[in-house]
C-alpha positions as CSV (number, residue, x, y, z in Angstrom):
1,M,-16.7,-55.8,48.9
2,I,-14.3,-54.1,46.6
3,K,-15.4,-50.7,45.1
4,P,-14.1,-50.8,41.6
5,I,-13.7,-47.1,41.2
6,L,-11.1,-47.1,44.0
7,L,-8.9,-49.6,42.1
8,D,-5.8,-47.9,40.6
9,I,-5.6,-49.4,37.0
10,P,-3.1,-47.8,34.7
11,Q,-4.6,-46.0,31.7
12,R,-1.4,-46.6,29.7
13,L,0.9,-49.7,29.3
14,E,3.9,-49.8,27.1
15,T,5.9,-52.6,25.4
16,P,9.0,-52.1,23.3
17,R,6.8,-51.6,20.2
18,L,3.3,-50.8,21.4
19,I,1.4,-48.4,23.6
20,L,-1.8,-49.7,25.1
21,R,-3.9,-46.9,26.4
22,T,-7.5,-46.0,27.1
23,P,-9.4,-44.0,24.4
24,Q,-9.4,-40.3,25.0
25,A,-10.9,-37.1,23.6
26,G,-9.3,-36.5,20.1
27,D,-8.7,-40.1,19.3
28,G,-11.8,-40.4,17.0
29,P,-9.9,-39.7,13.8
30,G,-7.2,-42.2,14.5
31,V,-9.7,-44.9,15.6
32,H,-11.8,-44.1,12.6
33,A,-9.0,-44.7,10.2
34,A,-8.1,-47.9,12.0
35,I,-11.8,-49.1,11.7
36,L,-11.8,-48.3,8.0
37,D,-8.6,-50.2,7.3
38,G,-9.8,-53.7,6.6
39,Y,-13.5,-52.9,7.5
40,E,-14.8,-55.1,4.6
41,G,-12.9,-58.1,6.0
42,L,-13.9,-57.6,9.5
43,V,-17.6,-56.9,9.1
44,K,-18.3,-60.4,8.0
45,W,-16.9,-61.8,11.2
46,L,-18.1,-59.2,13.7
47,A,-21.5,-58.0,14.6
48,W,-20.9,-54.6,12.9
49,S,-23.1,-52.7,10.6
50,E,-22.7,-53.1,6.8
51,T,-21.7,-49.5,6.7
52,P,-18.8,-48.0,8.8
53,P,-19.5,-45.5,11.5
54,V,-19.1,-41.9,10.8
55,P,-16.1,-40.0,12.3
56,E,-18.3,-38.0,14.8
57,Q,-19.8,-41.2,16.2
58,V,-16.3,-42.7,16.7
59,E,-15.2,-39.7,18.6
60,I,-18.3,-39.9,20.9
61,D,-17.4,-43.6,21.5
62,C,-13.9,-42.7,22.5
63,R,-15.0,-40.1,24.9
64,T,-17.7,-42.5,26.3
65,H,-15.3,-45.4,26.7
66,H,-12.9,-43.2,28.5
67,A,-15.5,-42.1,31.0
68,K,-16.6,-45.7,31.4
69,F,-13.1,-46.7,32.2
70,V,-12.7,-44.1,34.9
71,L,-16.0,-45.4,36.5
72,R,-14.8,-49.0,36.0
73,E,-17.9,-49.8,34.0
74,D,-15.7,-51.4,31.2
75,M,-12.1,-51.5,30.1
76,R,-11.2,-50.6,26.6
77,F,-7.8,-50.0,25.3
78,L,-6.3,-48.7,22.0
79,V,-3.4,-50.4,20.4
80,I,-0.9,-47.8,19.2
81,E,2.3,-48.4,17.3
82,K,4.9,-46.6,19.3
83,E,7.3,-45.5,16.5
84,S,4.6,-43.9,14.3
85,G,1.9,-43.1,16.8
86,T,-0.7,-44.9,14.6
87,I,-3.7,-46.6,16.2
88,I,-3.6,-50.0,14.8
89,G,-6.3,-51.8,17.0
90,R,-8.4,-51.8,20.0
91,F,-9.5,-54.4,22.6
92,A,-11.8,-54.5,25.4
93,F,-12.9,-56.4,28.6
94,P,-16.7,-56.0,28.7
95,N,-18.3,-55.3,32.0
96,A,-19.9,-58.6,32.0
97,L,-16.4,-60.2,32.3
98,L,-15.1,-57.9,34.9
99,R,-15.2,-59.4,38.3
100,W,-13.4,-57.0,40.5
101,N,-13.3,-59.2,43.5
102,V,-11.4,-61.9,41.5
103,P,-7.8,-60.7,40.7
104,Y,-7.2,-62.4,37.5
105,F,-5.1,-60.0,35.5
């Protein structure tokens, strides 16, 4: 049986235009700004609250998701525009979809 915590999974991937990396402490303000950008349009399609989260909660979420990544409890990444350093999105592989004994990445 594979022990997920022993798997070496990069916390950062780069393309010519983007950086994909796990959320970290201090990312809250950038993630919050990305959430607010287009929130009205997204809230009708996603199971989000009618009101956006407060910045403190977003910072807590960033720190929590980083810890969960290290423990291999879930995998979340931020999408960062390389040239500007602006966080433009995020994506996740929820724990329910992570089957560590099946190498499908």
